[in-house]
Structures are given as structure tokens and as C-alpha cells.
C-alpha positions in Angstrom: 31.9 -5.7 9.1 28.6 -5.9 7.3 27.1 -2.8 5.8 24.0 -2.6 8.1 22.5 0.4 6.3 22.6 -1.4 2.9 21.1 -4.6 4.4 18.3 -2.5 6.1 17.5 -0.7 2.8 17.3 -4.0 1.0 15.1 -5.5 3.7 12.8 -2.4 3.7 12.5 -2.6 -0.1 11.5 -6.3 0.0 9.1 -5.7 2.8 7.5 -2.7 1.0 7.1 -4.8 -2.2 5.2 -7.4 -0.2 2.9 -5.1 1.6 2.1 -2.3 -0.9 -1.0 -3.8 -2.3 -2.4 -4.6 1.1 -1.8 -1.0 2.3 -3.3 0.6 -0.8 -6.4 -1.5 -0.5 -6.7 -0.6 3.1 -6.3 3.2 2.4 -9.0 3.0 -0.3 -11.3 0.9 1.9 -11.2 3.6 4.6 -11.7 6.5 2.1 -15.1 8.2 2.0 -14.8 8.9 -1.7 -12.5 7.8 -4.6 -9.0 9.1 -4.3 -6.3 10.1 -6.9 -2.7 9.0 -6.6 -1.4 12.2 -4.9 -4.1 12.0 -2.2 -3.3 8.3 -1.6 0.5 9.2 -1.3 -0.3 12.0 1.2 -2.4 9.6 3.2 0.5 7.2 3.4 2.9 9.9 4.4 0.7 11.0 7.3 0.6 7.4 8.5 4.3 6.8 8.0 3.3 4.2 5.5 5.4 1.7 3.6 5.5 4.0 0.5 6.1 7.2 2.4 8.2 9.4 0.1 7.9 6.9 -2.9 4.9 8.3 -4.7 6.0 7.0 -8.1 5.9 3.4 -6.8 2.2 3.8 -6.2 1.0 4.0 -9.8 2.1 0.6 -11.2 0.5 -1.1 -8.1 -2.7 0.9 -8.5 -2.9 -0.1 -12.2 -2.3 -3.7 -11.4 -5.0 -3.7 -8.7 -7.4 -2.1 -11.1 -6.6 -4.6 -13.8 -7.2 -7.4 -11.3 -10.7 -6.0 -10.6 -9.8 -5.0 -7.0 -10.1 -1.3 -7.8 -12.2 0.7 -10.1 -10.9 3.9 -11.7 -12.1 6.9 -13.7 -10.5 10.1 -15.0 -11.9 13.5 -14.2 -10.7 16.9 -15.4 -8.8 19.1 -13.0 -9.1 22.8 -12.7 -5.5 23.1 -11.5 -3.6 20.8 -14.0 -3.9 17.6 -16.0 -6.8 15.2 -15.6 -6.7 13.0 -12.5 -7.4 9.3 -12.3 -9.5 8.4 -9.2 -9.5 5.0 -7.6 -12.1 3.2 -5.5 -12.1 -0.2 -4.0 -14.5 -2.7 -5.4 -16.4 -5.4 -3.6 -13.9 -8.0 -4.9 -11.2 -5.7 -3.5 -12.9 -5.6 -0.1 -13.0 -9.4 0.0 -9.4 -9.7 -1.0 -8.5 -7.1 1.6 -10.2 -9.1 4.4 -8.3 -12.2 3.3 -4.9 -10.4 3.0 -5.5 -8.7 6.4 -6.1 -12.0 8.0 -2.9 -13.4 6.4 -0.9 -10.4 7.5 -2.1 -10.8 11.1 -1.2 -14.4 11.2 2.2 -13.7 9.6 2.9 -10.8 12.0 2.0 -13.0 15.0 4.3 -15.8 13.8 7.2 -13.4 13.1 6.7 -11.6 16.4 6.7 -14.9 18.3 10.0 -15.9 16.7 11.5 -12.4 17.3 10.4 -12.3 20.9 13.9 -13.3 22.2 15.9 -11.0 19.9 17.4 -8.1 21.7 16.5 -4.7 20.2 
């Protein structure tokens, strides 16, 4: 008998790895102001996002997106602890987000059409 729980966890991990950047860009595109990591994590938790409960996984992806020019970042002092790094989406990030969102939609439609006959 296969270990269904282990297979599900592996699948969820692979799925999250493939969608994290898309989700982070979308959260920051919807934000009214730059956000720091903890705010982004809380936003994802409220939406039941792919990184819900996995805050530490955010930071490497945020750094990679910033290095790619898709996000800008700056550090501000915090009255309640260490300085915070704030992130905002750039124009290049918005263009990439539009492209990735279209790709996601096409992929989702394709997968949904194949899964249509699978009993749930």
C-alpha cells in the first residue's frame, strides 16, 4: 500500500516550489505599500497560500526576485526590534507577473481538463 500522506507532502512541496514566486509577486502587486517579510507571510496565511506556515521559505525567494529586478527593497529601522527589509514590486515585476499569471491560467485549464474525469 503506498504511503499516500508522504506522496501528498512531496507533491505539495513540488507544487509550492513552482508557484511561490508567482504568489509573492501577486501579493506585492496588490499591496498598497511596500511590505516586510512577516507582513507578506501573514497575508499568505490569511489566504491559505502555498507558503502558509512556512515563513522561512519566503526570504530566499524574495531575495532572488529582488536580484532579478522584479522587486525593489529597502531597510527601515523598527521601533519594536531589528531593522526590517521592505519589498515592493517593480514595473519589470508587474510585466513578469502578467506573463506568469497567463501561463498559470493556461496550465490550470489544461490540468483541469485532464483531471475532469478523475473521481474525487
